Structures are given as C-alpha cells and as structure tokens.
LUMVEXBA-250082 format. One line per 3 residues: number of its first residue (from 1); their letters; for each residue x, y, z negated of N, C-alpha, C, O. Coordinates in steps of 0.1 Angstrom, whole numbers. Example, Ala and Ser with C-alpha at 12.3 -4.5 7.8 and 13.67 -1.06 7.14 Angstrom:
% residues 2
1	as	132/-57/-78/123/-45/-78/132/-33/-78/142/-33/-85 | 128/-22/-71/137/-11/-71/129/0/-79/134/11/-80 .
% end
This chain:
% residues 89
1	mas	8/-12/0/0/0/0/9/12/0/18/13/-8 | 6/22/9/14/34/10/11/43/-3/1/43/-8 | 22/50/-7/21/58/-18/14/71/-14/14/75/-2 .
4	apt	8/78/-24/1/91/-21/11/101/-16/23/101/-21 | 7/109/-7/17/119/-2/21/129/-13/13/132/-22 | 33/134/-11/38/145/-20/32/158/-15/33/161/-3 .
7	rvh	26/165/-24/20/178/-21/30/189/-24/35/190/-35 | 33/197/-13/43/207/-14/37/221/-10/30/221/0 | 39/231/-18/35/244/-14/47/253/-11/57/253/-19 .
10	vvt	48/259/0/59/267/5/55/281/6/45/285/12 | 63/290/-1/61/304/-1/73/311/6/84/310/2 | 70/317/18/80/324/25/75/338/29/64/339/35 .
13	ggf	82/348/25/77/362/28/87/372/25/96/371/17 | 85/384/32/93/395/30/86/407/23/74/405/19 | 93/418/22/87/429/15/90/442/23/102/443/27 .
16	ppg	81/451/25/67/451/21/59/440/28/64/435/38 | 47/437/24/40/426/30/39/428/45/37/438/51 | 42/417/52/42/416/66/55/420/73/57/418/85 .
19	qhg	65/424/65/78/427/69/87/415/66/84/406/58 | 99/415/72/108/403/71/118/405/60/125/396/56 | 120/417/55/129/420/44/144/417/48/152/414/40 .
22	ghd	147/418/61/160/415/66/164/401/68/175/397/70 | 153/392/67/155/378/69/146/373/80/135/379/82 | 149/362/86/141/356/96/131/346/90/134/334/89 .
25	mdf	120/352/84/111/344/77/104/333/85/102/322/80 | 102/336/98/95/326/107/105/314/108/100/303/108 | 117/317/111/127/306/112/128/298/99/127/285/100 .
28	arl	129/304/88/130/297/75/117/289/73/118/277/69 | 106/295/75/93/287/73/92/275/83/89/264/78 | 96/277/95/96/267/105/105/255/101/101/244/102 .
31	rll	117/259/97/127/248/93/123/241/81/124/228/80 | 118/248/71/113/241/59/101/232/62/101/220/57 | 92/236/70/80/228/73/84/216/82/79/205/80 .
34	dml	94/218/91/99/207/99/105/197/91/103/185/93 | 114/201/81/120/191/72/110/183/64/111/171/62 | 100/190/59/90/184/51/82/174/60/79/163/55 .
37	ysd	78/178/72/71/170/81/78/157/85/73/146/86 | 92/158/86/100/147/90/100/136/80/103/125/82 | 97/140/67/96/130/57/85/119/59/87/108/56 .
40	gnv	74/124/65/64/115/68/53/113/58/42/107/60 | 56/116/45/47/114/34/45/127/26/44/126/14 | 46/138/33/44/151/26/32/159/32/31/159/44 .
43	rat	24/165/24/14/174/28/17/188/23/19/190/11 | 19/197/32/23/210/29/12/221/30/4/220/40 | 12/231/21/5/243/22/14/254/22/26/253/18 .
46	tgn	10/266/27/19/277/28/13/290/23/1/292/22 | 21/299/19/17/313/15/28/322/18/40/319/19 | 24/335/19/34/346/22/39/353/9/49/360/9 .
49	dft	32/350/-2/35/356/-15/29/348/-26/25/337/-23 | 28/353/-38/24/345/-49/9/348/-54/5/344/-64 | 2/356/-45/-11/360/-49/-21/349/-52/-30/351/-60 .
52	dmw	-20/338/-46/-30/327/-47/-24/315/-54/-29/303/-51 | -14/316/-62/-7/305/-68/-17/297/-77/-16/284/-77 | -27/303/-83/-36/297/-91/-44/286/-83/-49/276/-89 .
55	kwl	-46/288/-70/-53/279/-62/-45/267/-58/-51/256/-57 | -33/269/-55/-25/258/-50/-17/250/-60/-16/237/-58 | -12/256/-71/-4/248/-80/-11/236/-87/-4/226/-89 .
58	pvt	-23/237/-90/-29/225/-96/-29/212/-88/-29/201/-93 | -28/214/-75/-27/202/-66/-13/201/-59/-12/194/-49 | -3/207/-65/10/207/-59/20/200/-68/20/201/-80 .
61	dvl	28/191/-61/39/184/-68/52/192/-68/60/192/-78 | 55/199/-57/67/206/-55/64/220/-50/56/222/-41 | 71/230/-55/70/244/-50/84/248/-44/94/247/-51 .
64	ity	83/253/-31/96/258/-25/93/273/-22/83/276/-16 | 102/282/-26/101/296/-23/113/301/-16/124/298/-19 | 111/309/-5/121/316/2/115/330/5/108/332/14 .
67	tag	119/339/-4/113/352/-3/124/363/-4/134/361/-9 | 120/375/2/129/386/1/121/398/-3/119/408/4 | 116/397/-16/109/409/-21/96/406/-28/93/412/-38 .
70	pya	87/398/-22/75/396/-29/77/388/-42/79/375/-41 | 77/394/-53/80/388/-66/67/385/-73/57/392/-71 | 67/374/-80/55/371/-88/53/382/-99/63/385/-106 .
73	ddp	41/387/-101/39/396/-112/37/389/-125/38/377/-125 | 34/396/-136/34/389/-149/23/378/-150/26/367/-154 | 11/381/-145/1/370/-146/5/358/-137/2/347/-140 .
76	qne	11/361/-125/15/350/-116/27/342/-123/27/330/-121 | 36/349/-129/47/343/-137/41/334/-148/47/323/-150 | 31/338/-154/25/330/-165/19/317/-159/21/306/-164 .
79	ilr	13/318/-147/8/306/-140/19/297/-136/19/285/-138 | 30/302/-131/42/295/-127/48/288/-139/52/276/-139 | 50/295/-150/56/289/-162/47/278/-168/53/267/-172 .
82	dwi	34/280/-168/25/269/-173/26/257/-164/27/245/-169 | 27/259/-151/28/248/-141/41/240/-143/41/228/-144 | 52/247/-145/65/241/-147/65/234/-160/70/223/-162 .
85	gng	59/240/-171/58/234/-184/50/221/-184/52/213/-193 | 41/220/-175/33/208/-174/39/198/-164/32/189/-160 | 51/199/-160/58/190/-151/59/193/-137/64/185/-129 .
88	gh	55/205/-133/57/209/-119/72/211/-115/80/214/-124 | 75/209/-103/89/210/-98/90/220/-88/101/223/-82 .
% end
C-alpha cells in the first residue's frame, strides 16, 4: 500500500507585493516545485507571502520559504511557532 503523500506548502515572494525584491522568484518557485514533483509522493500548495498560513499549516507536513521581504507579522509568527511546536517541519 502506498504511503500518504507528504503535504508541502511553498512560500516564494518579494517585496513590495508583486515585486521580485532583486531575486528571480519565478525561477525559484519553479525549481522548488519541480524538485517536489519529481519525488512522486508530494502534494504542494503555494503562497506569495504569509497572509494565509492559518489555512495551509494545519494540513502541511513541511514548509519551504524563499522570500525577499514579505515577513510574517506577529500573529503570523504565532501561528508558525505553534505549528513548529506541534511537530511541523
């Protein structure tokens, strides 16, 4: 029986919103998603910032972030800390 897929949430974004922050965010996002896809047993979701972390983290096994400026604010940091404290990676 196949194991359940690993759920990964990928956050890639620049600052200000919609800008690249001096990085090629599209390339980074594409490479990360391609590597995850090649695993064959990963289901990925994506975000450009941390605004909807509350929605994705409860069903996420692994969080990958590649950002140039969009930082988690205090409430978002609390959500991240709780998720990590409960075993999130």
